[in-house]
C-alpha positions in Angstrom: 105.6 137.9 104.7 108.0 139.3 102.3 110.9 139.3 104.8 110.2 135.6 105.8 110.4 134.5 102.1 113.7 136.6 101.4 115.8 138.3 104.5 115.0 135.7 106.7 115.4 132.6 104.7 118.6 131.0 104.7 117.9 129.0 101.2 116.8 132.3 99.6 119.8 134.0 101.0 122.4 131.5 99.4 120.7 131.1 96.1 120.6 135.2 96.2 124.3 135.3 96.9 124.9 133.0 94.1 123.0 135.1 91.7 124.4 138.4 92.8 127.9 137.0 92.3 126.9 135.8 88.6 125.5 139.4 88.0 128.7 141.0 89.6 130.9 139.0 87.3 129.0 139.8 84.3 128.9 143.4 85.0 132.4 144.1 86.1 133.9 141.8 83.1 132.0 144.1 81.0 133.1 147.1 82.7 136.4 145.7 82.5 136.5 145.3 78.7 136.0 141.5 78.5 136.9 138.0 79.9 140.4 139.4 80.8 138.9 141.3 83.6 137.6 138.1 85.4 140.8 137.3 87.8 140.9 140.6 89.2 136.9 140.8 89.7 136.8 137.5 91.2 139.9 138.3 93.5 138.0 141.7 95.0 134.6 139.9 95.4 136.6 137.1 97.7 138.0 139.9 99.6 134.9 141.8 100.0 132.9 138.6 101.5 135.4 138.6 104.4 135.5 142.6 104.5 131.6 143.1 105.1 131.6 140.4 107.7 134.0 142.1 109.7 132.4 143.8 112.9 129.3 141.8 112.4 129.4 140.6 116.4 129.7 143.9 117.4 127.2 145.6 115.3 129.7 147.9 113.5 130.3 148.4 109.7 134.0 148.6 109.2 136.2 148.9 106.0 135.2 148.8 102.6 131.5 148.5 103.8 131.6 151.5 106.2 133.2 153.3 103.2 130.2 152.4 101.0 127.5 153.3 103.3 129.2 156.9 104.3 129.5 157.7 100.6 125.9 157.0 99.9 125.8 153.4 98.9 123.3 152.2 101.2 119.6 152.1 100.2 118.0 151.7 103.7 118.4 154.0 106.9 117.7 154.2 110.5 114.4 156.0 111.4 111.6 155.9 113.9 108.1 156.9 114.1 107.5 156.6 117.6 109.4 157.6 121.0 109.2 153.7 121.8 110.9 152.7 118.8 113.4 155.4 118.8 114.3 154.3 122.4 114.9 150.8 121.1 117.1 151.9 118.4 119.0 154.1 120.5 119.5 151.2 122.9 120.9 148.9 120.0 123.2 151.3 118.6 124.7 151.6 122.3 125.5 148.1 122.6 129.2 147.2 122.6 128.1 143.7 120.8 125.1 141.6 120.3 125.7 139.6 123.6 125.7 142.8 125.7 122.7 142.5 127.7 122.6 144.2 131.0 119.0 144.5 132.0 115.7 142.8 131.5 114.6 144.7 128.7 117.8 143.8 126.7 117.3 140.3 127.6 113.7 140.1 126.0 115.2 142.2 123.1 117.8 139.8 122.5 115.4 136.7 122.9 113.0 138.5 120.5 115.9 139.2 118.0 116.8 135.4 118.0 113.2 134.3 117.6 112.5 136.6 114.7 115.6 135.5 112.9 117.6 139.1 112.9 121.2 137.2 113.1 120.0 135.6 109.8 118.9 139.1 108.6 122.1 140.7 109.6 124.5 137.9 107.8 122.5 138.4 104.7 122.7 142.0 104.5 126.3 141.9 104.6 126.7 139.4 102.1 124.3 140.9 99.8 126.5 144.0 99.9 130.0 142.2 99.2 129.4 142.5 95.3 128.7 146.2 96.0 132.1 146.8 98.0 134.0 144.9 95.4 132.6 146.7 92.5 133.6 149.8 94.2 136.9 148.9 94.8 137.2 148.1 91.0 136.0 151.3 90.1 138.5 153.2 92.3 141.1 151.0 90.5 139.8 152.1 87.1 140.4 155.8 88.3 136.7 156.6 89.4 136.1 159.5 91.9 134.5 158.9 95.3 130.8 159.5 93.8 131.5 157.3 90.8 133.0 154.3 92.6 129.7 154.2 94.9 127.4 154.6 92.0 129.1 151.6 90.4 128.8 149.5 93.5 124.9 150.7 93.8 124.3 149.4 90.2 126.5 146.4 89.7 123.6 144.2 90.9 120.1 145.8 91.8 119.8 149.1 92.7 116.5 149.1 94.9 115.8 152.8 94.8 115.7 152.6 91.4 112.5 152.5 89.5 109.6 154.4 87.9 106.5 155.8 89.6 104.2 153.4 88.2 106.5 150.1 89.1 107.1 151.5 92.7 103.2 151.8 93.0 102.6 148.3 91.6 105.1 147.1 93.8 103.3 147.7 97.2 100.7 145.6 95.8 102.9 142.8 93.8 105.7 142.1 95.7 109.1 142.1 93.8 107.3 143.8 90.9 110.0 146.4 90.6 113.1 144.2 90.9 111.4 142.0 88.1 111.6 144.9 85.9 115.0 146.2 87.0 116.4 142.8 86.5 115.6 142.8 82.8 116.8 146.3 82.4 120.5 145.4 83.7 121.5 143.7 80.7 120.4 146.8 78.4 122.4 149.1 81.0 125.6 146.6 80.9 125.4 147.0 77.2 125.3 151.0 77.1 127.8 151.3 79.8 130.7 149.8 77.7 129.1 148.2 74.1 132.6 146.6 73.3 133.2 145.2 76.7 129.8 143.7 76.9 129.8 142.0 73.5 133.3 140.5 74.4 131.7 139.2 77.6 128.5 137.8 76.2 130.3 136.1 73.4 132.9 134.2 75.5 130.8 133.6 78.6 127.4 133.4 77.7 126.7 132.6 74.0 129.8 130.5 73.3 129.0 127.9 76.3 125.4 127.9 75.4 126.5 126.8 71.8 129.0 124.6 72.9 126.5 122.9 75.5 123.6 122.6 72.6 126.2 121.1 70.2 127.1 118.6 72.7 
């Protein structure tokens, strides 16, 4: 049910893409010292969207996305709890591309993937990683090392592995409980990370436009 509302929902993925882009710009402008960092951030984000889709039809991660995952940027993993699931997983990993169907089992698996919206999920996963890859690149330009740049990518929007014990427990019962808490904490983290940059960003990109719209 949760997947139907999120990773398998095209309207949700489109809205989430816009929300992630906004959060990315706010965070990276703050990290970069203010609005002057916006052009570079927009440029890197546009590049990242194209880079993360590279290798999609072959089921491969390439370029910046592969580097991000290899360096510990991912929040998921490959695992199986039964021999059958392990065999299916191995079969997926050995496919040359998503249309590589050579036997009846693979044909049934392909049909199941289409019916359950797996292609939508695959595209959504890569789009969600674009701001993270862009943030990694920007951190590298600021002189961050391999570990620091991956952390910058993980934390630029939402690190889904982050959260307290209580929030993680409640999240098993109340969907998105932890995400709601972490979302509010992002502003605090951005302010702590670079107080002057956050103040300049908030004043010019949030407070100023809001006051101008209210005056109008």
